[in-house]
Z-matrix of the N, CA and C atoms (Angstrom, degrees):
N
C 1 1.453
C 2 1.524 1 108.32
N 3 1.315 2 116.54 1 154.75
C 4 1.466 3 120.38 2 -178.80
C 5 1.523 4 110.71 3 -76.98
N 6 1.321 5 116.12 4 175.96
C 7 1.461 6 120.57 5 179.90
C 8 1.534 7 112.06 6 -81.67
N 9 1.311 8 118.27 7 3.47
C 10 1.458 9 123.59 8 178.19
C 11 1.523 10 108.68 9 -100.74
N 12 1.329 11 117.22 10 122.85
C 13 1.467 12 121.19 11 179.11
C 14 1.530 13 109.68 12 -75.82
N 15 1.325 14 116.00 13 154.15
C 16 1.463 15 120.99 14 178.72
C 17 1.531 16 110.92 15 -58.18
N 18 1.306 17 117.68 16 -38.90
C 19 1.473 18 120.38 17 -179.72
C 20 1.533 19 111.03 18 -63.68
N 21 1.333 20 116.66 19 -36.52
C 22 1.458 21 120.31 20 177.27
C 23 1.530 22 110.39 21 -71.49
N 24 1.320 23 116.31 22 -38.41
C 25 1.462 24 122.01 23 176.86
C 26 1.525 25 109.89 24 -56.05
N 27 1.328 26 116.73 25 -48.65
C 28 1.463 27 122.32 26 -178.70
C 29 1.525 28 110.55 27 -58.75
N 30 1.318 29 116.28 28 -40.73
C 31 1.471 30 120.34 29 -179.46
C 32 1.525 31 112.00 30 -68.10
N 33 1.316 32 118.26 31 -22.67
C 34 1.461 33 122.55 32 -175.49
C 35 1.533 34 113.91 33 -98.53
N 36 1.323 35 117.75 34 -5.67
C 37 1.463 36 120.82 35 -173.60
C 38 1.522 37 112.12 36 -56.86
N 39 1.314 38 118.17 37 -48.76
C 40 1.460 39 120.61 38 -178.15
C 41 1.518 40 111.21 39 -61.32
N 42 1.324 41 116.81 40 -45.21
C 43 1.473 42 119.86 41 178.49
C 44 1.520 43 110.72 42 -61.42
N 45 1.337 44 117.96 43 -38.77
C 46 1.464 45 121.26 44 178.36
C 47 1.517 46 110.54 45 -63.14
N 48 1.333 47 116.92 46 -48.17
C 49 1.467 48 121.19 47 -178.77
C 50 1.524 49 110.70 48 -61.31
N 51 1.322 50 116.53 49 -36.58
C 52 1.468 51 121.22 50 -178.40
C 53 1.528 52 112.69 51 -85.17
N 54 1.343 53 117.86 52 0.41
C 55 1.454 54 121.53 53 179.24
C 56 1.516 55 113.70 54 73.03
N 57 1.339 56 116.12 55 28.66
C 58 1.453 57 120.29 56 -174.35
C 59 1.522 58 116.24 57 -102.07
N 60 1.313 59 118.63 58 9.35
C 61 1.467 60 120.08 59 178.67
C 62 1.523 61 110.03 60 -89.64
N 63 1.329 62 115.90 61 143.75
C 64 1.466 63 118.36 62 174.41
C 65 1.539 64 107.51 63 -70.08
N 66 1.321 65 117.69 64 160.63
C 67 1.476 66 120.84 65 -174.36
C 68 1.525 67 114.55 66 -54.72
N 69 1.331 68 117.74 67 -39.96
C 70 1.465 69 120.04 68 179.83
C 71 1.529 70 111.13 69 -65.61
N 72 1.314 71 117.19 70 -46.46
C 73 1.464 72 120.46 71 -179.32
C 74 1.529 73 110.43 72 -67.48
N 75 1.320 74 117.60 73 -37.57
C 76 1.461 75 120.15 74 177.46
C 77 1.525 76 110.34 75 -62.18
N 78 1.319 77 117.18 76 -40.62
C 79 1.456 78 121.16 77 177.89
C 80 1.535 79 110.80 78 -62.16
N 81 1.318 80 116.65 79 -45.40
C 82 1.478 81 120.85 80 177.66
C 83 1.531 82 110.49 81 -62.38
N 84 1.325 83 116.96 82 -40.58
C 85 1.462 84 122.37 83 179.58
C 86 1.527 85 110.44 84 -61.57
N 87 1.335 86 115.87 85 -49.04
C 88 1.472 87 121.09 86 -179.21
C 89 1.530 88 110.75 87 -65.57
N 90 1.332 89 117.87 88 -38.64
C 91 1.466 90 120.85 89 177.01
C 92 1.529 91 109.87 90 -61.18
N 93 1.325 92 117.65 91 -43.88
C 94 1.462 93 121.16 92 179.26
C 95 1.532 94 109.60 93 -64.42
N 96 1.308 95 116.05 94 -43.29
C 97 1.460 96 121.29 95 -179.72
C 98 1.531 97 111.45 96 -57.43
N 99 1.324 98 116.61 97 -39.48
C 100 1.464 99 121.45 98 -179.34
C 101 1.520 100 112.63 99 -67.71
N 102 1.328 101 116.82 100 -22.81
C 103 1.460 102 120.75 101 -174.93
C 104 1.526 103 114.97 102 -106.92
N 105 1.327 104 117.81 103 -7.29
C 106 1.469 105 120.03 104 -171.73
C 107 1.534 106 110.95 105 -126.87
N 108 1.321 107 117.50 106 100.12
C 109 1.464 108 120.69 107 -179.66
C 110 1.537 109 113.04 108 -60.27
N 111 1.321 110 117.46 109 -32.89
C 112 1.464 111 120.35 110 179.79
C 113 1.524 112 111.35 111 -65.11
N 114 1.304 113 117.48 112 -43.23
C 115 1.461 114 121.02 113 178.93
C 116 1.523 115 111.02 114 -72.11
N 117 1.319 116 117.14 115 -32.65
C 118 1.462 117 120.54 116 175.90
C 119 1.537 118 108.75 117 -62.15
N 120 1.321 119 116.40 118 -44.24
C 121 1.466 120 120.75 119 177.48
C 122 1.516 121 111.92 120 -63.07
N 123 1.340 122 116.00 121 -40.57
C 124 1.461 123 120.55 122 179.46
C 125 1.535 124 110.19 123 -62.63
N 126 1.321 125 117.34 124 -46.29
C 127 1.459 126 120.99 125 179.01
C 128 1.529 127 110.39 126 -60.58
N 129 1.317 128 117.73 127 -42.44
C 130 1.465 129 121.41 128 177.81
C 131 1.525 130 110.69 129 -61.11
N 132 1.341 131 117.94 130 -41.12
C 133 1.463 132 121.29 131 178.65
C 134 1.529 133 111.32 132 -63.49
N 135 1.308 134 117.03 133 -42.94
C 136 1.462 135 120.58 134 179.41
C 137 1.520 136 110.25 135 -64.75
N 138 1.314 137 117.36 136 -44.50
C 139 1.472 138 120.51 137 177.90
C 140 1.529 139 111.17 138 -60.66
N 141 1.318 140 116.49 139 -42.88
C 142 1.467 141 120.29 140 179.65
C 143 1.522 142 110.76 141 -65.17
N 144 1.317 143 117.25 142 -39.98
C 145 1.465 144 121.00 143 178.19
C 146 1.523 145 110.43 144 -62.77
N 147 1.310 146 117.10 145 -45.60
C 148 1.467 147 121.32 146 179.16
C 149 1.529 148 109.83 147 -62.34
N 150 1.321 149 116.31 148 -43.17
C 151 1.469 150 121.17 149 178.52
C 152 1.522 151 110.51 150 -61.17
N 153 1.328 152 117.03 151 -45.90
C 154 1.458 153 121.81 152 -178.82
C 155 1.523 154 111.22 153 -65.39
N 156 1.326 155 117.07 154 -43.98
C 157 1.466 156 120.35 155 178.82
C 158 1.523 157 110.95 156 -62.22
N 159 1.295 158 117.00 157 -33.60
C 160 1.461 159 120.49 158 179.13
C 161 1.514 160 112.95 159 -70.99
N 162 1.342 161 117.40 160 -18.25
C 163 1.449 162 121.61 161 -177.66
C 164 1.521 163 114.11 162 -99.47
N 165 1.331 164 118.35 163 -9.08
C 166 1.448 165 119.98 164 -178.54
C 167 1.529 166 110.77 165 -67.12
N 168 1.327 167 117.02 166 137.33
C 169 1.474 168 118.88 167 176.19
C 170 1.531 169 110.17 168 -61.04
N 171 1.323 170 116.43 169 147.24
C 172 1.457 171 121.39 170 -177.46
C 173 1.526 172 112.85 171 -55.61
N 174 1.326 173 117.87 172 -35.49
C 175 1.469 174 119.34 173 -177.92
C 176 1.526 175 112.64 174 -74.30
N 177 1.328 176 118.15 175 -8.23
C 178 1.460 177 121.15 176 179.36
C 179 1.521 178 112.41 177 -96.05
N 180 1.326 179 117.01 178 -21.80
C 181 1.459 180 120.95 179 -177.95
C 182 1.524 181 108.35 180 -147.31
N 183 1.320 182 115.62 181 116.40
C 184 1.459 183 119.21 182 -179.48
C 185 1.528 184 110.15 183 -68.41
N 186 1.303 185 115.70 184 161.77
C 187 1.468 186 120.57 185 178.26
C 188 1.529 187 109.88 186 -61.12
N 189 1.337 188 117.26 187 -37.88
C 190 1.468 189 120.69 188 178.84
C 191 1.532 190 110.24 189 -66.11
N 192 1.326 191 117.41 190 -41.92
C 193 1.460 192 120.21 191 178.95
C 194 1.524 193 110.74 192 -64.04
N 195 1.324 194 116.69 193 -41.56
C 196 1.473 195 121.30 194 177.85
C 197 1.528 196 109.73 195 -61.14
N 198 1.335 197 116.22 196 -45.80
C 199 1.463 198 121.63 197 178.31
C 200 1.534 199 110.44 198 -60.55
N 201 1.340 200 116.91 199 -45.61
C 202 1.461 201 120.99 200 -178.77
C 203 1.529 202 111.85 201 -62.82
N 204 1.324 203 116.93 202 -41.92
C 205 1.469 204 120.33 203 179.07
C 206 1.527 205 111.33 204 -65.17
N 207 1.314 206 116.55 205 -46.24
C 208 1.468 207 119.06 206 179.58
C 209 1.522 208 110.94 207 -64.54
N 210 1.324 209 117.56 208 -37.01
C 211 1.462 210 121.25 209 177.04
C 212 1.525 211 110.58 210 -64.86
N 213 1.320 212 116.45 211 -40.79
C 214 1.470 213 120.14 212 179.69
C 215 1.526 214 110.29 213 -61.33
N 216 1.336 215 117.16 214 -42.74
C 217 1.475 216 119.48 215 178.07
C 218 1.520 217 110.94 216 -67.55
N 219 1.315 218 115.56 217 -37.77
C 220 1.468 219 120.05 218 -178.94
C 221 1.520 220 110.55 219 -63.22
N 222 1.334 221 117.10 220 -35.76
C 223 1.461 222 122.28 221 -175.34
C 224 1.523 223 113.49 222 -99.98
N 225 1.342 224 117.83 223 -0.94
C 226 1.456 225 121.61 224 -175.51
C 227 1.521 226 110.45 225 -75.11
N 228 1.317 227 115.26 226 137.49
C 229 1.465 228 120.40 227 174.37
C 230 1.506 229 108.34 228 -123.39
N 231 1.273 230 115.46 229 151.36
C 232 1.454 231 122.98 230 -177.37
C 233 1.494 232 111.02 231 -80.42
């Protein structure tokens, strides 16, 4: 297993998706991802959720609700 714990991985997912990790942390993140099927699945779920939220018609999800959901994922810890 890599030197990055799953709990740390979860905390970094949003920054990774947004391209906000420094090169060293991104390397550690990707190394962990390659070795941990559970975290790979988690990242896929987050990406799918973001993709789905981006496709919802405006009348189905208010801008505030979209913001609240994305904030919840950004701040969620395992």
